[in-house]
N, C-alpha and C positions, 0 to 999 in steps of 0.2 A: 310477057317477058320482053325485056329491052333487047333491041337489035345489037349486033356486034359493034356497029359504028357508034351507037349511043353509049355502050359500055366502055368502049375504047376512049371516047371523048371524056367521059366522066373520070376514067383512070388518069388520063393525061392532065386534066384539071387538078386532080389530087396531087399528082407528082409535081406539077408546076408550083402548087402551093407549098409543098414541102421544101422545095429548093429555092423558092423566091424568084422564079424566072418570069413571072407574069409581067407583061408590058406595063411600065410605069411603077412597078412595085419597088419598094426599098427593101432588098433582101435582108439587110442588117436589122430591120425592125419588123419585117413581115407585113408592113403597111401596103395595102393594095390601092390602086387608083380610086376605087369606090370609097375607101376609108379616109382618104386624105382630107376631105372637107366635111367630115362628119359634124363638127360643131357649127360650121357655116350653114350646112344643109338644115340643121335643126333650127337655127336662128331664122332662116328664110321662111320656114313654116310658121313662125310665130309673129312676123311683122306684117303690118298692113300693106297691101299691094299699092296703095295710092301715096305712100310716103316716099321719102328720099333714101330710106335704108335704115340700118341699125348697126350698132357696134356691140360686140360682146367680148369681154375678157374674163378668163376664168383660170384658176390654178389650184394645184394641190402642192403644198410645200412642206418638206420636212427639214427642220434646222437641227442644230445640235441638241436642243432641248424642248422643241415644240413642234406641233403639227397644225397646219392651216389649210382649210378648204374654203374657197371663196369664188364667187362669180358676180358679175355686174353687167347689165345691159342697158342701153339707152338708144333712143331713136336719133337719127342724124338731125331731124327737125328740132328736137329739144336741145341738142348740143349746139347747133348753129344759132339758136335763139338765146342761149345763155350769154351773160356778160363775161367774156374771157379775161378782161382786165382784173376781175376779182380773184383770178387764180394766180396772179403774178407773185404774190407773197409766198404761196405754197410751193410754187416752182422755184423761186429764187432761193429758198432755204436749201434746196438741193445743189445749188450752183457753187459749191465750195468743196474742194478735195478733202478737207479734214472732216466735214460733215458727212460726206459720202462714206468715208472710212469708218466714222463712228457708227453709222447705220449698219454697215456690213459687220462690224465687230459685235454690235448688240444683237443683230439677227443671228450671228454665230454663237451666241451664248454668253458674251461678256456684258453684264447688266449693271455692275456697280461702278461708281465714279472712280474708286480706287483702282479697279482693273483697267479702266479706260485711261486714267491718268498715267499709268505705267507704260503705255504704248509709245513707241518711238514716233516722232514727228507730229505729235498732238499739240505741243506747245505747253505753256504754263497752265497751272490749275485754273487761273482766271480765264484764259482763252478757252479751255475745255468747257467751263461752265457757260461761257458766252455762246459757244456753238450748240451746246445742249439746250439752252434756253431758246435759241433761234429755231431749232428743230421741233421743240415742244410747242412753241407758239404757232408754228405752221401746221401742227397736227401730226407730224411724222414720229414724234415720241410722246410717251406718256410717262410722267414721273411718279414713281412709287415712293414708299417709305425709305428714308435713310439713303438717299442718293442712288436709288435703284431705278433704271430706265428700261422700258420695253417699247417696241414698235406695236401700236395698236393692231390687233388681228385684222381689222378691216383695211389696214394700210399696207400689209405685207405684199399681197399680190399686186396692187396698184404700183407700189414702189418698184417691184421687179419688172412690171410691164413698162414703166417709164424708162428704166435702164435698158430694157430690150429695145425699145423704140429709139433710144439715143445711139445705139450701135449703128455703124455704117457698113 
């Protein structure tokens, strides 16, 4: 049988868990200090100790009409060895406010050019098609039948990760 002190300590831990008062906890989410880096801890268990590290991004996303689960990991050595200049076109396609708006609208459920053309601030139909072509050429959009556009599933979480990284 447990001592009174042990039973009291266990009870205090349970109460603290219920009210979120553990040191470092985020009461609004119930996240404990041990839980904060759960993804990082899992990544560290999978990378070689002699490397320079690794990067992992993952997400689960529900939009107006779709669901996406995705994750990607890479070693820092591989990332540093890549030719970053080859990524300029993919990144520059995002560097326009109208294109970012189009991606947000498509992610939100507007897939047809008629729906997109009706948005304020998009410009002429010719300008709309120019922006859609730029995004498609960079791999951010996939064109379907009859002016229907989608963000490829493997691009949704990376897009949101880039937008998150761009915040200050």
